[in-house]
DRENDO-1510 file (C-alpha; in Angstrom, 1 decimal, always signed):
<recs>
REC; n; res; u; v; w
REC; 1; GLN; +54.7; -35.9; +97.2 .
REC; 2; SER; +56.7; -39.3; +98.0 .
REC; 3; ASP; +59.3; -39.1; +100.9 .
REC; 4; PRO; +62.0; -41.2; +100.3 .
REC; 5; ASN; +62.8; -41.3; +104.1 .
REC; 6; PHE; +59.4; -42.6; +104.7 .
REC; 7; ALA; +59.5; -45.2; +102.2 .
REC; 8; ASP; +62.7; -46.4; +104.0 .
REC; 9; LYS; +61.0; -46.0; +107.5 .
REC; 10; ILE; +58.0; -48.5; +106.6 .
REC; 11; ARG; +60.1; -51.0; +104.5 .
REC; 12; HIS; +61.0; -53.1; +107.6 .
REC; 13; ILE; +57.4; -53.2; +108.9 .
REC; 14; ARG; +56.2; -56.8; +107.9 .
REC; 15; ASP; +52.8; -56.5; +109.6 .
REC; 16; PRO; +50.3; -55.2; +106.8 .
REC; 17; LYS; +48.0; -53.8; +109.6 .
REC; 18; ASN; +51.1; -51.9; +111.5 .
REC; 19; ARG; +52.2; -50.5; +108.0 .
REC; 20; MET; +48.8; -49.1; +107.4 .
REC; 21; ALA; +48.7; -47.4; +110.7 .
REC; 22; VAL; +52.3; -45.6; +110.2 .
REC; 23; VAL; +51.1; -44.7; +106.6 .
REC; 24; TRP; +47.7; -43.5; +107.9 .
REC; 25; ALA; +49.3; -41.3; +110.5 .
REC; 26; HIS; +51.9; -40.0; +108.1 .
REC; 27; CYS; +49.1; -39.1; +105.5 .
REC; 28; LYS; +47.0; -37.3; +108.2 .
REC; 29; THR; +49.9; -35.1; +109.6 .
</recs>
């Protein structure tokens, strides 16, 4: 399931580590 809102939310994150953390948090919920 892909969440367009989520993709929008992380699109502006330039830092890979930061983006990883956000993605990780999103996947765990």
